[in-house]
C-alpha positions as CSV (number, residue, x, y, z in Angstrom):
1,X,11.8,-14.7,-3.7
2,X,10.3,-11.7,-2.4
3,X,12.4,-9.9,-4.3
4,X,11.7,-11.9,-7.5
5,X,7.5,-11.6,-6.9
6,X,8.1,-7.7,-6.4
7,X,10.0,-7.1,-9.3
8,X,7.3,-8.5,-11.3
9,X,4.7,-6.1,-10.2
10,X,3.8,-3.5,-12.2
11,X,3.8,0.0,-10.2
12,X,1.4,2.9,-11.7
13,X,3.2,5.5,-12.8
14,X,1.8,8.4,-10.9
15,X,3.4,6.8,-8.1
16,X,6.4,8.9,-7.2
17,X,6.7,8.7,-3.0
18,X,8.8,5.5,-1.8
19,X,6.0,5.7,1.1
20,X,3.5,4.8,-1.2
21,X,5.5,2.5,-3.2
22,X,6.2,0.2,-0.5
23,X,2.5,0.7,0.5
24,X,1.3,0.0,-3.0
25,X,3.9,-3.2,-2.8
26,X,2.8,-4.3,0.5
27,X,-1.1,-4.4,-0.4
28,X,-0.5,-6.1,-3.6
29,X,1.1,-9.1,-2.5
30,X,-0.7,-9.4,0.8
31,X,-4.4,-8.6,-0.4
32,X,-6.4,-7.0,1.6
33,X,-5.1,-5.5,5.1
34,X,-5.9,-3.6,8.1
35,X,-3.5,-0.4,9.2
36,X,-2.5,-2.6,11.7
37,X,-1.1,-5.0,9.2
38,X,0.2,-2.4,7.8
39,X,2.1,-0.5,10.2
40,X,3.9,-4.3,12.0
41,X,4.4,-5.2,8.1
42,X,6.0,-1.9,7.1
43,X,7.4,-0.6,10.2
44,X,5.6,2.7,9.7
45,X,3.7,4.9,12.1
46,X,0.0,5.1,11.3
47,X,0.0,9.1,10.8
48,X,1.8,8.6,7.7
49,X,0.5,5.3,6.8
50,X,-2.9,7.6,7.1
51,X,-1.4,10.1,4.9
52,X,0.0,7.7,1.9
53,X,-3.0,5.6,2.0
54,X,-5.7,8.7,1.7
55,X,-3.4,10.1,-1.4
56,X,-3.7,6.6,-2.9
57,X,-7.3,6.2,-2.4
58,X,-7.6,9.7,-4.1
59,X,-6.2,8.6,-7.3
60,X,-8.2,5.5,-7.1
61,X,-5.4,3.2,-6.8
62,X,-6.7,1.3,-3.8
63,X,-10.1,1.3,-1.8
64,X,-11.4,1.2,1.8
65,X,-13.8,-1.5,2.9
66,X,-14.6,-0.4,6.5
67,X,-10.7,-0.9,8.3
68,X,-9.8,-2.8,5.6
69,X,-7.7,-1.4,2.6
70,X,-6.9,-2.8,-0.7
71,X,-5.5,-1.9,-4.4
72,X,-8.5,-1.0,-6.6
């Protein structure tokens, strides 16, 4: 079921990094999340997540509100 839902989500063309795609898909399926929820859900280190999130935010693909992130 998750694979079917994920396959229906259109990824922006500017996403080249597998990690960026993974974070984008996680946000698209889970809505607004914190860095801890991303870390636990994706089993990634926070340092890696912050780097990916910064790039996604720079591309205006996500927005940050306090400690939470969501698709823009």
